[in-house]
C-alpha positions in Angstrom: 13.1 13.2 13.1 13.7 14.6 16.4 11.5 13.6 19.4 10.3 17.4 19.7 8.9 17.1 16.1 7.0 13.6 16.9 5.5 15.4 19.8 4.4 18.7 17.9 2.7 16.3 15.3 1.3 14.5 18.2 -0.8 17.9 18.8 -1.7 18.4 15.6 -5.7 17.9 15.4 -5.8 17.5 11.6 -3.9 14.2 11.8 -4.4 10.9 13.4 -2.6 11.5 16.8 -1.5 8.1 17.4 2.2 7.8 18.7 3.0 4.6 17.3 1.3 5.6 13.7 3.1 9.0 13.6 6.4 7.4 14.6 5.7 4.4 12.0 5.0 7.1 9.2 8.6 8.6 10.0 10.3 5.1 9.8 8.3 4.1 6.6 9.5 7.2 5.1 13.2 6.2 5.8 12.4 2.6 4.5 11.0 4.2 1.3 14.2 6.0 0.7 16.4 2.8 1.3 14.2 0.9 -1.3 14.9 3.9 -3.5 18.4 3.6 -3.3 18.4 -0.2 -3.6 16.1 -0.5 -6.7 16.0 2.9 -8.1 12.2 3.7 -7.1 9.7 2.9 -4.6 7.1 2.3 -7.9 9.5 0.0 -9.4 9.5 -2.2 -6.0 5.8 -2.0 -5.8 4.8 -2.6 -8.9 7.2 -5.9 -9.3 4.7 -7.6 -7.2 2.4 -7.4 -10.4 4.7 -7.7 -13.2 4.5 -3.8 -13.9 0.6 -4.4 -14.9 -2.7 -4.4 -13.0 -4.2 -7.7 -12.2 -8.0 -8.0 -13.0 -10.2 -9.4 -10.6 -12.8 -10.6 -12.8 -15.4 -10.3 -9.8 -19.2 -10.5 -10.4 -20.3 -8.9 -7.4 -18.9 -6.4 -4.6 -19.6 -9.1 -1.9 -17.0 -11.3 -3.9 -14.0 -8.7 -3.6 -11.4 -10.1 -1.0 -10.1 -7.9 2.1 -6.6 -9.4 1.1 -5.1 -12.0 -1.8 -1.9 -14.0 -2.0 -0.1 -10.6 -3.6 -0.9 -8.4 -0.6 0.2 -11.2 1.8 3.6 -11.5 0.0 3.9 -7.5 -0.2 2.9 -7.2 3.5 5.7 -9.9 4.1 8.3 -8.3 2.5 7.6 -4.7 3.5 7.8 -5.9 7.1 10.9 -7.8 6.1 12.2 -4.5 5.2 11.3 -2.9 8.3 8.0 -1.3 7.3 5.4 -0.8 9.8 1.5 -0.9 9.9 1.6 -2.8 6.5 -0.6 -5.8 7.1 -2.0 -7.6 4.2 -5.4 -5.9 4.3 -3.6 -2.3 4.1 -1.4 -3.7 1.3 -4.7 -4.9 -0.5 -6.1 -1.5 -0.1 -3.1 -0.1 -1.3 -3.2 -2.1 -4.6 -6.5 -1.1 -5.1 -6.2 2.6 -4.8 -2.9 2.8 -6.9 -4.5 0.9 -9.6 -2.3 -2.3 -9.1 -5.5 -4.3 -9.1 -8.7 -3.7 -11.2 -11.2 -4.6 -8.8 -14.3 -3.3 -10.5 -16.9 -5.9 -11.0 -17.0 -7.1 -14.7 -20.4 -5.4 -15.4 -19.0 -1.9 -14.2 -18.3 0.4 -17.2 -14.8 1.1 -16.0 -13.9 -2.6 -15.7 -12.7 -3.1 -19.3 -11.1 0.3 -19.7 -9.0 -0.1 -17.0 -5.5 -1.9 -17.4 -5.1 -1.3 -21.0 
């Protein structure tokens, strides 16, 4: 991405206008393309960290949910090794929750049992 495009994005009020984050987004997109070329898909890469199936947390209360786990730390380390930026273990764990890689519904939640099947 040309410097002019980064400058244009930094003026866009509809996005976070932090130069490091904009530049990191561009670089992370390039890293995703590299992972796709190496492994066939980014999806295959990401899901390999949980052996292709969601990990159930078995949490009793919302206060039991962690901000990061050994898995999110491993994912973060590997992403950073590959050149990704802004991918700390807390961000990685939030990503894992959002994409269904981990089931962090509490065990008494009606959604807990239905996920991961």
